[in-house]
DRENDO-1510 file (C-alpha; in Angstrom, 1 decimal, always signed):
<recs>
REC; n; res; u; v; w
REC; 1; UNK; +7.4; +27.0; -32.6 .
REC; 2; UNK; +8.3; +23.9; -34.4 .
REC; 3; UNK; +5.0; +21.7; -33.8 .
REC; 4; UNK; +6.8; +18.4; -32.9 .
REC; 5; UNK; +5.4; +15.6; -30.9 .
REC; 6; UNK; +7.0; +15.3; -27.8 .
REC; 7; UNK; +7.6; +12.2; -25.3 .
REC; 8; UNK; +9.3; +11.0; -22.0 .
REC; 9; UNK; +8.6; +8.0; -19.8 .
REC; 10; UNK; +10.1; +8.3; -16.4 .
REC; 11; UNK; +10.2; +6.1; -13.4 .
REC; 12; UNK; +9.9; +5.7; -10.3 .
REC; 13; UNK; +11.6; +3.4; -7.8 .
REC; 14; UNK; +11.6; +3.1; -3.8 .
REC; 15; UNK; +12.1; -0.5; -0.9 .
REC; 16; UNK; +7.9; -0.1; -1.5 .
REC; 17; UNK; +7.1; +0.6; -5.0 .
REC; 18; UNK; +9.0; +0.3; -8.3 .
REC; 19; UNK; +6.6; +2.8; -10.8 .
REC; 20; UNK; +6.5; +3.7; -14.7 .
REC; 21; UNK; +4.8; +7.1; -15.9 .
REC; 22; UNK; +4.6; +7.9; -18.9 .
REC; 23; UNK; +3.4; +10.7; -21.3 .
REC; 24; UNK; +3.6; +12.4; -24.9 .
REC; 25; UNK; +2.4; +16.1; -26.4 .
REC; 26; UNK; +0.9; +14.3; -30.1 .
REC; 27; UNK; -1.4; +16.1; -33.2 .
REC; 28; UNK; -5.3; +14.8; -32.4 .
REC; 29; UNK; -7.7; +16.5; -34.8 .
REC; 30; UNK; -6.9; +19.7; -35.9 .
REC; 31; UNK; -5.3; +20.6; -32.8 .
REC; 32; UNK; -2.5; +18.6; -30.2 .
REC; 33; UNK; -3.6; +16.6; -26.7 .
REC; 34; UNK; -1.6; +15.4; -24.2 .
REC; 35; UNK; -1.6; +11.7; -22.7 .
REC; 36; UNK; -0.2; +9.5; -20.0 .
REC; 37; UNK; -0.3; +6.2; -18.8 .
REC; 38; UNK; +1.1; +5.0; -15.3 .
REC; 39; UNK; +1.5; +2.4; -13.3 .
REC; 40; UNK; +4.0; -0.4; -12.3 .
REC; 41; UNK; +6.8; -1.5; -13.6 .
REC; 42; UNK; +6.4; -4.4; -15.5 .
REC; 43; UNK; +2.3; -4.7; -15.6 .
REC; 44; UNK; -0.3; -3.7; -17.2 .
REC; 45; UNK; -0.4; +0.8; -17.2 .
REC; 46; UNK; -3.7; +2.7; -16.7 .
REC; 47; UNK; -4.3; +6.0; -19.1 .
REC; 48; UNK; -5.5; +9.3; -19.1 .
REC; 49; UNK; -5.4; +12.1; -20.2 .
REC; 50; UNK; -3.9; +15.9; -19.9 .
REC; 51; UNK; -6.7; +17.8; -22.3 .
REC; 52; UNK; -10.6; +16.7; -23.2 .
REC; 53; UNK; -10.1; +18.0; -25.8 .
REC; 54; UNK; -7.4; +18.9; -28.5 .
REC; 55; UNK; -6.2; +22.4; -28.6 .
REC; 56; UNK; -3.3; +24.6; -29.8 .
REC; 57; UNK; +0.2; +23.3; -30.1 .
REC; 58; UNK; +1.6; +26.3; -27.4 .
REC; 59; UNK; -0.9; +25.4; -24.7 .
REC; 60; UNK; -0.3; +21.4; -24.7 .
REC; 61; UNK; +3.6; +22.9; -24.5 .
REC; 62; UNK; +2.6; +24.0; -21.6 .
REC; 63; UNK; +0.3; +21.8; -20.0 .
REC; 64; UNK; +3.3; +18.7; -21.1 .
REC; 65; UNK; +5.6; +20.6; -19.1 .
REC; 66; UNK; +4.1; +21.1; -15.8 .
REC; 67; UNK; +3.4; +17.3; -16.1 .
REC; 68; UNK; +7.2; +16.5; -16.9 .
REC; 69; UNK; +8.8; +18.9; -14.2 .
REC; 70; UNK; +5.9; +17.9; -11.3 .
REC; 71; UNK; +6.5; +14.3; -11.9 .
REC; 72; UNK; +9.8; +15.2; -11.2 .
REC; 73; UNK; +9.4; +17.3; -8.5 .
REC; 74; UNK; +8.1; +14.1; -7.1 .
REC; 75; UNK; +11.2; +12.2; -7.1 .
REC; 76; UNK; +10.6; +10.5; -10.8 .
REC; 77; UNK; +13.5; +10.0; -12.7 .
REC; 78; UNK; +14.7; +9.6; -16.7 .
REC; 79; UNK; +16.8; +7.2; -15.7 .
REC; 80; UNK; +15.4; +3.3; -15.1 .
REC; 81; UNK; +17.2; +3.2; -11.9 .
REC; 82; UNK; +14.5; +5.0; -11.0 .
REC; 83; UNK; +15.8; +6.7; -8.2 .
REC; 84; UNK; +15.9; +10.4; -7.9 .
REC; 85; UNK; +18.7; +11.5; -4.8 .
REC; 86; UNK; +20.0; +8.8; -2.0 .
REC; 87; UNK; +17.7; +8.2; +0.9 .
REC; 88; UNK; +15.3; +7.8; -1.3 .
REC; 89; UNK; +14.3; +4.3; +0.6 .
REC; 90; UNK; +12.8; +6.4; +3.9 .
REC; 91; UNK; +10.5; +8.6; +2.3 .
REC; 92; UNK; +6.7; +7.9; +4.0 .
REC; 93; UNK; +8.7; +7.3; +7.6 .
REC; 94; UNK; +9.1; +9.9; +10.3 .
REC; 95; UNK; +11.8; +11.8; +10.3 .
REC; 96; UNK; +12.1; +13.3; +14.6 .
REC; 97; UNK; +11.7; +16.5; +12.0 .
REC; 98; UNK; +9.2; +19.0; +12.7 .
REC; 99; UNK; +8.3; +22.8; +11.6 .
REC; 100; UNK; +7.7; +26.2; +13.8 .
REC; 101; UNK; +3.6; +27.0; +12.3 .
REC; 102; UNK; +2.4; +30.2; +12.5 .
REC; 103; UNK; -0.5; +31.4; +13.9 .
REC; 104; UNK; -3.3; +33.9; +11.1 .
REC; 105; UNK; -3.4; +37.9; +11.9 .
REC; 106; UNK; -5.7; +40.6; +11.3 .
REC; 107; UNK; -5.3; +43.1; +8.5 .
REC; 108; UNK; -5.9; +45.3; +11.9 .
REC; 109; UNK; -2.9; +44.4; +13.8 .
REC; 110; UNK; -0.1; +44.3; +10.2 .
REC; 111; UNK; +0.6; +48.8; +11.1 .
REC; 112; UNK; +1.5; +47.3; +14.7 .
REC; 113; UNK; +3.9; +44.7; +13.4 .
REC; 114; UNK; +5.2; +46.7; +10.4 .
REC; 115; UNK; +6.4; +49.7; +12.8 .
REC; 116; UNK; +7.8; +47.5; +15.5 .
REC; 117; UNK; +11.5; +47.1; +15.0 .
REC; 118; UNK; +11.1; +43.7; +17.6 .
REC; 119; UNK; +10.0; +42.3; +14.0 .
REC; 120; UNK; +11.2; +41.0; +10.8 .
REC; 121; UNK; +9.2; +40.4; +7.9 .
REC; 122; UNK; +10.0; +37.8; +4.8 .
REC; 123; UNK; +7.7; +36.9; +2.4 .
REC; 124; UNK; +5.0; +33.5; +1.9 .
REC; 125; UNK; +5.6; +32.5; -1.0 .
REC; 126; UNK; +2.6; +30.3; -2.5 .
REC; 127; UNK; +5.0; +27.0; -2.2 .
REC; 128; UNK; +4.6; +24.1; -0.5 .
REC; 129; UNK; +6.8; +23.9; +3.3 .
REC; 130; UNK; +9.6; +21.9; +3.2 .
REC; 131; UNK; +12.5; +20.9; +6.1 .
REC; 132; UNK; +16.0; +19.5; +3.9 .
REC; 133; UNK; +18.1; +18.0; +5.5 .
REC; 134; UNK; +21.5; +16.8; +4.7 .
REC; 135; UNK; +23.2; +14.5; +6.6 .
REC; 136; UNK; +26.4; +13.4; +4.7 .
REC; 137; UNK; +25.8; +11.7; +1.2 .
REC; 138; UNK; +21.8; +11.5; +2.9 .
REC; 139; UNK; +19.2; +14.1; +1.8 .
REC; 140; UNK; +15.2; +14.3; +2.6 .
REC; 141; UNK; +12.6; +16.6; +2.3 .
REC; 142; UNK; +10.5; +16.1; +4.9 .
REC; 143; UNK; +6.4; +17.7; +4.8 .
REC; 144; UNK; +4.7; +19.1; +7.6 .
REC; 145; UNK; +3.7; +16.4; +9.2 .
REC; 146; UNK; +7.4; +15.3; +9.5 .
REC; 147; UNK; +6.9; +12.5; +7.0 .
REC; 148; UNK; +9.8; +12.1; +4.8 .
REC; 149; UNK; +9.0; +12.8; +1.1 .
REC; 150; UNK; +10.1; +12.9; -2.8 .
REC; 151; UNK; +11.9; +16.1; -3.8 .
REC; 152; UNK; +12.7; +17.3; -6.8 .
REC; 153; UNK; +16.4; +15.6; -8.9 .
REC; 154; UNK; +17.4; +19.7; -9.7 .
REC; 155; UNK; +16.8; +20.1; -5.7 .
REC; 156; UNK; +18.9; +17.4; -4.5 .
REC; 157; UNK; +21.1; +19.2; -6.7 .
REC; 158; UNK; +21.4; +21.8; -5.6 .
REC; 159; UNK; +21.4; +21.0; -1.8 .
REC; 160; UNK; +24.5; +18.7; -2.7 .
REC; 161; UNK; +26.9; +21.7; -3.6 .
REC; 162; UNK; +27.0; +23.1; +0.0 .
REC; 163; UNK; +29.5; +22.1; +2.4 .
REC; 164; UNK; +28.9; +20.1; +5.8 .
REC; 165; UNK; +25.8; +18.6; +8.0 .
REC; 166; UNK; +22.3; +21.1; +7.6 .
REC; 167; UNK; +18.6; +21.2; +8.3 .
REC; 168; UNK; +17.4; +24.0; +6.0 .
REC; 169; UNK; +13.2; +25.0; +6.3 .
REC; 170; UNK; +11.3; +26.7; +3.1 .
REC; 171; UNK; +8.9; +26.2; +0.6 .
REC; 172; UNK; +9.5; +24.5; -2.7 .
REC; 173; UNK; +7.8; +26.3; -5.7 .
REC; 174; UNK; +8.5; +23.3; -8.5 .
REC; 175; UNK; +12.2; +22.4; -9.2 .
REC; 176; UNK; +12.9; +26.0; -6.5 .
REC; 177; UNK; +13.5; +25.8; -3.1 .
REC; 178; UNK; +13.4; +29.3; -1.5 .
REC; 179; UNK; +14.8; +28.3; +2.3 .
REC; 180; UNK; +13.8; +30.6; +5.1 .
REC; 181; UNK; +15.4; +29.3; +8.1 .
REC; 182; UNK; +18.5; +27.5; +9.2 .
REC; 183; UNK; +18.5; +24.7; +11.7 .
REC; 184; UNK; +21.0; +23.5; +12.6 .
REC; 185; UNK; +24.5; +23.3; +10.0 .
REC; 186; UNK; +28.4; +22.0; +10.8 .
REC; 187; UNK; +26.7; +19.5; +13.8 .
REC; 188; UNK; +25.4; +22.7; +15.4 .
REC; 189; UNK; +21.7; +23.2; +17.0 .
REC; 190; UNK; +20.9; +26.9; +16.4 .
REC; 191; UNK; +16.9; +26.6; +17.4 .
REC; 192; UNK; +17.7; +28.7; +20.5 .
REC; 193; UNK; +19.2; +31.4; +18.4 .
REC; 194; UNK; +17.4; +34.3; +17.7 .
REC; 195; UNK; +16.3; +34.8; +13.9 .
REC; 196; UNK; +18.5; +37.3; +13.5 .
REC; 197; UNK; +21.4; +34.9; +13.7 .
REC; 198; UNK; +19.6; +31.7; +11.7 .
REC; 199; UNK; +19.2; +34.1; +8.7 .
REC; 200; UNK; +22.6; +35.7; +9.2 .
REC; 201; UNK; +24.5; +32.1; +9.4 .
REC; 202; UNK; +21.7; +31.4; +6.0 .
REC; 203; UNK; +22.6; +34.0; +4.1 .
REC; 204; UNK; +26.3; +33.4; +4.6 .
REC; 205; UNK; +25.5; +29.8; +3.4 .
REC; 206; UNK; +24.1; +31.0; +0.6 .
REC; 207; UNK; +26.4; +33.7; -0.5 .
REC; 208; UNK; +25.8; +33.7; -4.3 .
REC; 209; UNK; +23.6; +34.7; -6.7 .
REC; 210; UNK; +19.3; +34.2; -6.4 .
REC; 211; UNK; +19.1; +32.1; -8.8 .
REC; 212; UNK; +18.7; +28.5; -9.2 .
REC; 213; UNK; +17.4; +25.1; -7.5 .
REC; 214; UNK; +18.1; +27.0; -4.4 .
REC; 215; UNK; +17.7; +29.9; -3.2 .
REC; 216; UNK; +17.1; +32.6; -0.3 .
REC; 217; UNK; +14.1; +34.2; +1.1 .
REC; 218; UNK; +15.2; +37.9; +2.1 .
REC; 219; UNK; +13.8; +39.8; +4.8 .
REC; 220; UNK; +13.0; +42.8; +5.8 .
REC; 221; UNK; +14.3; +44.5; +9.2 .
REC; 222; UNK; +12.8; +48.6; +9.5 .
REC; 223; UNK; +9.8; +49.7; +9.3 .
REC; 224; UNK; +10.4; +51.2; +6.4 .
REC; 225; UNK; +12.0; +47.6; +4.3 .
REC; 226; UNK; +9.3; +46.4; +5.8 .
REC; 227; UNK; +6.6; +48.6; +4.6 .
REC; 228; UNK; +8.3; +48.5; +1.5 .
REC; 229; UNK; +8.3; +45.2; +1.0 .
REC; 230; UNK; +4.7; +44.7; +1.9 .
REC; 231; UNK; +3.7; +47.0; -0.6 .
REC; 232; UNK; +5.9; +45.4; -3.6 .
REC; 233; UNK; +4.3; +42.0; -2.8 .
REC; 234; UNK; +0.5; +42.9; -2.5 .
REC; 235; UNK; +1.5; +44.3; -5.7 .
REC; 236; UNK; +2.4; +42.1; -7.4 .
REC; 237; UNK; +0.2; +39.4; -6.0 .
REC; 238; UNK; +2.0; +37.6; -3.4 .
REC; 239; UNK; +0.9; +34.6; -1.2 .
REC; 240; UNK; +1.5; +37.0; +2.2 .
REC; 241; UNK; +3.6; +38.1; +4.7 .
REC; 242; UNK; +5.6; +35.6; +7.5 .
REC; 243; UNK; +6.0; +38.7; +10.3 .
REC; 244; UNK; +8.9; +37.0; +13.2 .
REC; 245; UNK; +10.3; +38.0; +16.4 .
REC; 246; UNK; +14.0; +39.0; +15.7 .
REC; 247; UNK; +15.0; +37.5; +18.8 .
REC; 248; UNK; +12.8; +34.0; +18.6 .
REC; 249; UNK; +14.0; +31.2; +19.0 .
REC; 250; UNK; +12.9; +28.1; +16.5 .
REC; 251; UNK; +9.7; +26.2; +18.4 .
REC; 252; UNK; +8.3; +22.9; +17.0 .
REC; 253; UNK; +4.1; +23.0; +16.4 .
REC; 254; UNK; +1.7; +26.0; +16.4 .
REC; 255; UNK; +1.3; +27.9; +20.1 .
REC; 256; UNK; -2.5; +27.9; +20.8 .
REC; 257; UNK; -2.6; +31.6; +19.7 .
REC; 258; UNK; -0.3; +34.3; +19.6 .
REC; 259; UNK; +2.9; +33.4; +18.8 .
REC; 260; UNK; +6.6; +34.7; +17.8 .
REC; 261; UNK; +6.3; +33.9; +14.7 .
REC; 262; UNK; +2.9; +34.9; +12.7 .
REC; 263; UNK; +1.3; +36.0; +9.3 .
REC; 264; UNK; -1.4; +36.8; +7.4 .
REC; 265; UNK; -2.1; +36.4; +3.9 .
REC; 266; UNK; -3.3; +38.6; +1.1 .
REC; 267; UNK; -6.1; +36.0; -0.5 .
REC; 268; UNK; -7.9; +33.5; +2.0 .
REC; 269; UNK; -6.8; +29.5; +0.9 .
REC; 270; UNK; -8.9; +27.3; +2.3 .
REC; 271; UNK; -7.9; +23.2; +2.9 .
REC; 272; UNK; -11.7; +21.3; +1.8 .
REC; 273; UNK; -13.0; +18.1; +1.4 .
REC; 274; UNK; -13.7; +16.7; -2.4 .
REC; 275; UNK; -17.1; +15.3; -1.9 .
REC; 276; UNK; -17.3; +14.0; -5.6 .
REC; 277; UNK; -16.6; +14.6; -8.7 .
REC; 278; UNK; -19.5; +16.3; -10.7 .
REC; 279; UNK; -20.7; +14.7; -13.7 .
REC; 280; UNK; -19.5; +16.1; -17.1 .
REC; 281; UNK; -17.5; +18.0; -16.1 .
REC; 282; UNK; -13.7; +19.6; -15.4 .
REC; 283; UNK; -15.2; +19.9; -11.7 .
REC; 284; UNK; -15.7; +18.7; -8.3 .
REC; 285; UNK; -17.8; +19.1; -5.6 .
REC; 286; UNK; -15.9; +21.0; -2.3 .
REC; 287; UNK; -16.9; +20.8; +1.6 .
REC; 288; UNK; -14.9; +22.4; +5.0 .
REC; 289; UNK; -15.8; +20.6; +8.5 .
REC; 290; UNK; -19.3; +22.0; +10.1 .
REC; 291; UNK; -19.0; +23.7; +13.5 .
REC; 292; UNK; -19.7; +23.7; +15.4 .
REC; 293; UNK; -20.9; +19.8; +15.2 .
REC; 294; UNK; -20.2; +16.5; +13.1 .
REC; 295; UNK; -19.4; +16.7; +9.3 .
REC; 296; UNK; -19.5; +18.6; +6.5 .
REC; 297; UNK; -21.0; +22.0; +4.8 .
REC; 298; UNK; -20.4; +21.6; +1.2 .
REC; 299; UNK; -19.7; +25.1; +0.3 .
REC; 300; UNK; -19.5; +24.9; -3.6 .
REC; 301; UNK; -17.6; +24.2; -6.3 .
REC; 302; UNK; -13.9; +24.4; -8.6 .
REC; 303; UNK; -12.9; +23.7; -11.8 .
REC; 304; UNK; -9.6; +20.9; -12.0 .
REC; 305; UNK; -7.7; +23.5; -14.4 .
REC; 306; UNK; -6.9; +21.3; -18.0 .
REC; 307; UNK; -3.4; +20.0; -16.7 .
REC; 308; UNK; -3.8; +18.8; -13.2 .
REC; 309; UNK; -5.7; +15.4; -12.5 .
REC; 310; UNK; -9.3; +15.3; -11.0 .
REC; 311; UNK; -8.9; +14.6; -7.2 .
REC; 312; UNK; -10.9; +11.7; -6.4 .
REC; 313; UNK; -14.4; +12.0; -3.7 .
REC; 314; UNK; -13.0; +12.1; -0.2 .
REC; 315; UNK; -9.4; +13.2; -0.3 .
REC; 316; UNK; -7.9; +16.8; +0.9 .
REC; 317; UNK; -7.4; +20.0; -2.1 .
REC; 318; UNK; -6.3; +23.1; -1.2 .
REC; 319; UNK; -7.8; +26.3; -2.8 .
REC; 320; UNK; -7.5; +29.8; -3.2 .
REC; 321; UNK; -10.4; +32.5; -3.0 .
REC; 322; UNK; -11.6; +36.0; -2.8 .
REC; 323; UNK; -14.6; +35.7; +0.4 .
REC; 324; UNK; -17.6; +32.9; +1.5 .
REC; 325; UNK; -21.2; +33.5; +1.6 .
REC; 326; UNK; -22.4; +32.3; +5.2 .
REC; 327; UNK; -24.3; +29.2; +4.6 .
REC; 328; UNK; -23.3; +29.8; +1.5 .
REC; 329; UNK; -19.9; +28.9; -1.4 .
REC; 330; UNK; -16.3; +30.0; -1.8 .
REC; 331; UNK; -16.3; +33.0; -4.5 .
REC; 332; UNK; -13.9; +32.4; -7.0 .
REC; 333; UNK; -12.4; +30.2; -5.7 .
REC; 334; UNK; -9.2; +28.6; -7.8 .
REC; 335; UNK; -8.0; +25.0; -7.6 .
REC; 336; UNK; -3.6; +24.3; -6.3 .
REC; 337; UNK; -3.7; +21.4; -5.6 .
REC; 338; UNK; -3.7; +18.3; -4.2 .
REC; 339; UNK; -3.1; +18.2; +0.0 .
REC; 340; UNK; -0.9; +15.0; +1.1 .
REC; 341; UNK; +0.6; +17.1; +4.0 .
REC; 342; UNK; -2.3; +17.5; +6.1 .
REC; 343; UNK; -4.8; +15.4; +7.6 .
REC; 344; UNK; -8.2; +16.7; +7.6 .
REC; 345; UNK; -10.1; +19.5; +6.0 .
REC; 346; UNK; -10.5; +23.4; +8.2 .
REC; 347; UNK; -13.1; +24.0; +10.1 .
REC; 348; UNK; -16.2; +27.0; +8.4 .
REC; 349; UNK; -15.4; +29.0; +11.2 .
REC; 350; UNK; -11.6; +29.6; +9.8 .
REC; 351; UNK; -13.2; +30.9; +6.4 .
REC; 352; UNK; -12.3; +34.7; +5.2 .
REC; 353; UNK; -16.9; +36.1; +5.8 .
REC; 354; UNK; -17.9; +38.6; +2.8 .
REC; 355; UNK; -18.5; +41.2; +5.3 .
REC; 356; UNK; -21.3; +43.1; +3.4 .
REC; 357; UNK; -23.5; +43.1; -0.1 .
REC; 358; UNK; -22.1; +46.5; -0.4 .
REC; 359; UNK; -18.8; +44.9; -0.6 .
REC; 360; UNK; -17.4; +44.9; -4.0 .
REC; 361; UNK; -14.1; +42.0; -5.0 .
</recs>
């Protein structure tokens, strides 16, 4: 690999902001660093680094590439117009759309869901929930709160290639949109149709090799297919699976309990509040909501990777962990990123607790 410096200037503009973001990969003290600057176009820029100390060229290029991909995924472009897609001016507005949300199930129910042929199963990707609406020239992403958000330019371009108006539901992972449901197509509302019918329509719509920025999450319908998919996903350490009742329609929101869509995660995750940054370290202290009662309960620390910005106190972040100790901290926490699509942290009662002192990770 040729060890060459790299730099890029990215722009973002909508009705409320006009921003610039610069990034550089450059040599320093026998290694390489990744630095950045950002702020209002034409104004003074704030600066920072993604590498607290010089690192190898290979590691620096990985950090640099991830940083650039992250910014482009948020709507920044290399063009000075700074417009990633039509409809950017709607970012931050309510869309009128809300997703159907799933309640979790525990492992004791898995066998029944796998063997019951009235349920099908899909992989749960480790990404960000995103609905996509295409209406004429308008293409916009909608988060789980129903707010219009920026999308990767690569995803927008892939959606633009589809014929007619439509509404998709899925998850975005980097520059790839994984579609798992189709709510509207060509002016027809499919929400009252069955899961199976909607999936068949989606599969026909995306009748192409499963590559590029727009991909289909397949589903398994038979006991054999569900079991095979479940074992394969568990072995490859996927996020989890979602079970859907085959004859169910699409109902926005989350039911108080149960429901026609349920999920099972192979590893636990939690939305946590950042209490403070730990002085001199790339880590932050975490908390979840006290239950019962008001306030927060401390659940330990999590390290922030070198390619991620350290989140501010009071912000919400997503953390993966193996289990939680009662009245203690999370075991083996891994920082997944910020959460700007939810309003509050999880409660203490929602954590997955260690079941016994003899349990091993």
